[in-house]
Wavefront OBJ file of the C-alpha trace (Angstrom):
o trace
v 2.038 18.266 -11.919
v 3.921 17.973 -8.853
v 3.469 14.363 -6.555
v 4.524 14.447 -3.124
v 4.716 10.976 -1.547
v 4.624 11.597 2.425
v 4.004 9.105 5.544
v 0.915 8.828 6.143
v -1.197 10.741 9.216
v -4.226 10.461 11.277
v -5.851 13.285 9.731
v -5.620 11.195 6.014
v -8.307 8.922 7.356
v -11.063 10.885 5.160
v -8.723 10.987 1.811
v -7.743 7.587 1.819
v -11.568 6.424 2.734
v -12.588 7.836 -0.392
v -9.668 6.484 -2.390
v -10.305 3.180 -1.259
v -13.860 3.574 -1.849
v -13.540 4.761 -5.508
v -11.348 1.982 -6.208
v -12.960 -0.684 -4.871
v -10.576 -1.453 -1.759
v -12.393 -0.429 1.158
v -13.814 -3.157 3.352
v -16.136 -2.662 6.351
v -13.598 -3.025 8.873
v -12.014 -0.004 7.785
v -12.838 2.500 10.458
v -10.996 5.760 11.734
v -10.078 4.271 14.900
v -8.521 0.594 13.004
v -7.030 2.978 10.677
v -5.338 5.283 13.610
v -4.079 2.062 15.210
v -2.712 0.653 11.839
v -0.482 3.644 11.016
v 0.799 4.104 14.711
v 1.894 0.567 14.909
v 3.791 0.758 11.345
v 5.410 4.018 11.578
v 7.531 4.619 8.267
v 5.816 1.719 6.106
v 2.440 3.488 5.385
v 2.451 6.364 2.595
v 0.268 8.333 0.416
v 0.834 10.297 -2.920
v -0.751 13.915 -2.919
v -1.456 16.245 -5.975
v -2.345 19.678 -4.967
v -3.139 18.617 -1.329
v -5.329 15.763 -2.543
v -4.587 12.007 -1.659
v -4.356 10.041 -5.062
v -2.298 7.280 -3.881
v -2.043 5.165 -0.715
v 0.207 2.257 0.066
v -0.257 0.435 3.530
v 3.047 -1.364 4.790
v 3.866 -3.081 7.778
v 7.065 -4.948 9.094
v 8.112 -7.317 11.865
v 11.431 -5.508 12.551
v 13.768 -7.626 11.525
v 12.855 -10.344 8.786
v 9.647 -9.349 6.665
v 8.139 -6.181 5.397
v 4.483 -6.351 3.452
v 2.386 -4.094 2.120
v -1.433 -4.248 0.588
v -3.890 -1.762 -0.697
v -1.606 -0.310 -2.924
v -4.315 2.321 -4.610
v -4.031 5.070 -7.041
v -6.983 6.875 -8.035
v -7.917 6.381 -11.917
v -7.240 9.536 -13.559
v -3.896 9.220 -11.815
v -2.782 6.086 -12.974
v 0.147 5.349 -15.347
v 1.973 8.394 -14.181
v 4.597 6.439 -11.735
v 2.623 7.207 -8.594
v 2.334 3.530 -7.735
v 6.116 2.931 -8.555
v 6.909 5.969 -6.334
v 4.643 4.316 -3.583
v 6.494 1.054 -3.678
v 10.019 2.849 -3.846
v 9.099 4.583 -1.092
v 8.198 1.489 1.003
v 11.105 -0.446 -0.157
v 13.495 2.212 1.059
v 12.014 1.894 4.637
v 12.784 -1.786 4.280
v 16.000 -1.553 2.820
v 17.107 1.295 5.672
v 16.164 -1.568 7.812
v 17.774 -4.022 6.487
v 14.529 -6.184 5.946
v 15.591 -8.841 3.402
v 12.110 -10.227 2.330
v 9.188 -8.079 0.981
v 5.825 -9.208 0.002
v 2.991 -7.546 -1.566
v -0.727 -8.672 -1.460
v -2.604 -8.385 -4.412
v -5.894 -9.887 -6.024
v -5.172 -12.648 -8.775
v -7.424 -10.553 -11.113
v -5.430 -7.281 -10.572
v -3.546 -7.438 -13.867
v -2.284 -4.053 -13.767
v -0.940 -4.174 -10.400
v 0.655 -7.719 -10.993
v 2.454 -6.159 -13.722
v 3.902 -3.132 -12.122
v 5.108 -5.614 -9.078
v 6.897 -7.828 -11.519
v 8.491 -4.739 -13.347
v 9.825 -3.677 -9.584
v 10.907 -7.612 -9.125
v 8.379 -9.147 -7.241
v 7.559 -12.637 -8.134
v 4.441 -14.835 -8.082
v 5.167 -17.729 -5.566
v 4.125 -21.441 -6.803
v 5.312 -22.866 -3.460
v 3.176 -21.128 -1.356
v -0.566 -20.364 -0.506
v -2.371 -17.196 1.114
v -4.343 -18.571 3.802
v -6.524 -16.202 5.998
v -9.242 -16.408 8.835
v -11.792 -13.731 9.271
v -11.567 -12.208 5.535
v -14.763 -11.317 4.219
v -15.661 -13.563 1.281
l 1 2 3 4 5 6 7 8 9 10 11 12 13 14 15 16 17 18 19 20 21 22 23 24 25 26 27 28 29 30 31 32 33 34 35 36 37 38 39 40 41 42 43 44 45 46 47 48 49 50 51 52 53 54 55 56 57 58 59 60 61 62 63 64 65 66 67 68 69 70 71 72 73 74 75 76 77 78 79 80 81 82 83 84 85 86 87 88 89 90 91 92 93 94 95 96 97 98 99 100 101 102 103 104 105 106 107 108 109 110 111 112 113 114 115 116 117 118 119 120 121 122 123 124 125 126 127 128 129 130 131 132 133 134 135 136 137 138 139 140
């Protein structure tokens, strides 16, 4: 099985939307227009994993250009999990942050997502005890 990791493109919307729906990560605000704006603003930080032309993994990243890089919506299709796809997506994101000398990297993961937490910890991420994630406008 050859896995291709590449930068996300506008035509990927349908494949990513299906992946996020299948992995219970899609939200009502994930529209084609919002998707296009996001990937345009965050060039070089959003990636998909493909197998035989099918999108089986995704990571949405963003960067402030100097200090912080962040990612969320790391998703891998269930039948492709435990095949290093999540690791490859994180590595691609981190490679871009390294290229730009961005020192701080953050990941957004739900507290109940133990598999993602283990994966992130294996990549050197730690759960901060000193900060809270606060938001405004997120669906409850």
